[in-house]
N, C-alpha and C positions, 0 to 999 in steps of 0.2 A: 482822212489824214492828208497831210501835205508835207513836203520836204521843208524843213526849217533851214538846213544848211548842208553843204557838201564840203568835205575837207580834202585838200590835195596836199601832198608833201612837197617841200622845197628844201634845198640844201642850206645849211647855215651860211649867212652872209649874202644871200640872194634877194633880200627884201627890196633893195633899190631897183634892181632890174625887173623884178616882178611888179613892183609898184608902177614903173614906167609902162609896162605892158598892160596890166589890168586896169589901172586908173587912167593912164595917158591914152592908150590906143582904144581900149574897150569902153572907156568912160564910166567905169564902176567907181563907187565912192568908198574910200577907206573909212572904216569906223573904228572907234577905240575898243581895244580888247579890255576885258575886266582886269583890274590891277593885279590880281592873283595870277593871271595868265600872261601878262605883258612881258615879263622877264624871260619867257620861253622863246621870244622872237616870233617871226612870222607876221602875217597880216590878216585882218578880217575885212571882208569886202561886202558891201550892200549892193545887190544886183536888181533891186526893186521888188521882186517876188520871192526873195529869200536872200541867203548869204552864201558866200564861198569863203572858207577859212583856209589860209595857206599856213600850214604848220611845219616847223623845222623838224627834220628827221636826220639824225646823225649819220645813219647808214643809208643815205638817200639813193634811191633808184627811181627814175621817172616812170610814171604810169603810162605805158605805151599802148595798152589795150583798154583797160578800165578808164572810164572818162565820164564827165558830166555832159549831158546834151542840153544845150541852151537855146531856147526859142527866141528868135529875133524877127523883127518886122521887115528889115531891109537886108536880106542876105547878100545881095550883090554889092550893096554899098559897104557892108562890113568886109566882104572879101577884098574889095578894092583898097580899103583903108589898111588892112593887114598886109596886102601885097605891096602897097606903096611904102610900107615900113620895113619891107624885106622879109616878111613872114610868108612861108609857103602855105598855100591852101590846096586841099585836094577834094574836089567835088565828088560826090558819090550818088549814083542814081539807082541803087539797089532796091529801094523801097518805092514802089509805084506811087506817084502823086505827091511825093515828099522831096523837097529840095533841101539839100544839106551839104556841108563840107566839114572836113577835119583840118585842124591846125594844131600846132604845138606851142606851148608857152615857152619863154626863154630858157627854162630849165628842162624842157623835154616832155612835160606832161601833155597828154592828148586831150584835146577839146573838140566837141562836136557842136556846130552851130546849125540850127534847123529852122526851116520856114515851111509852112503849109499844113500844119496840123490844127 
């Protein structure tokens, strides 16, 4: 088995700010949603080894604990990119031999970026 996609909730009307973060900063590619789902709002993103779907949730609350962990090749470079854009990153060394940090997207969802596995 493998993960096909992960879905994160976003509030209605936040597509533009999420697009700027995920596509602009992280370099992910937006893909077309199926026509039957496009009217619901949100974004679908291709991250290379799968997808992240950002779905509109009317009673939105950001995921502050639950999160996707995304493997990256240049953790320090990504951290600098995010910090230069004003995004706070929090490195965590709780797992021996694994370099990682947490950041939050513009609507408050927690993301983990990891290198070393």
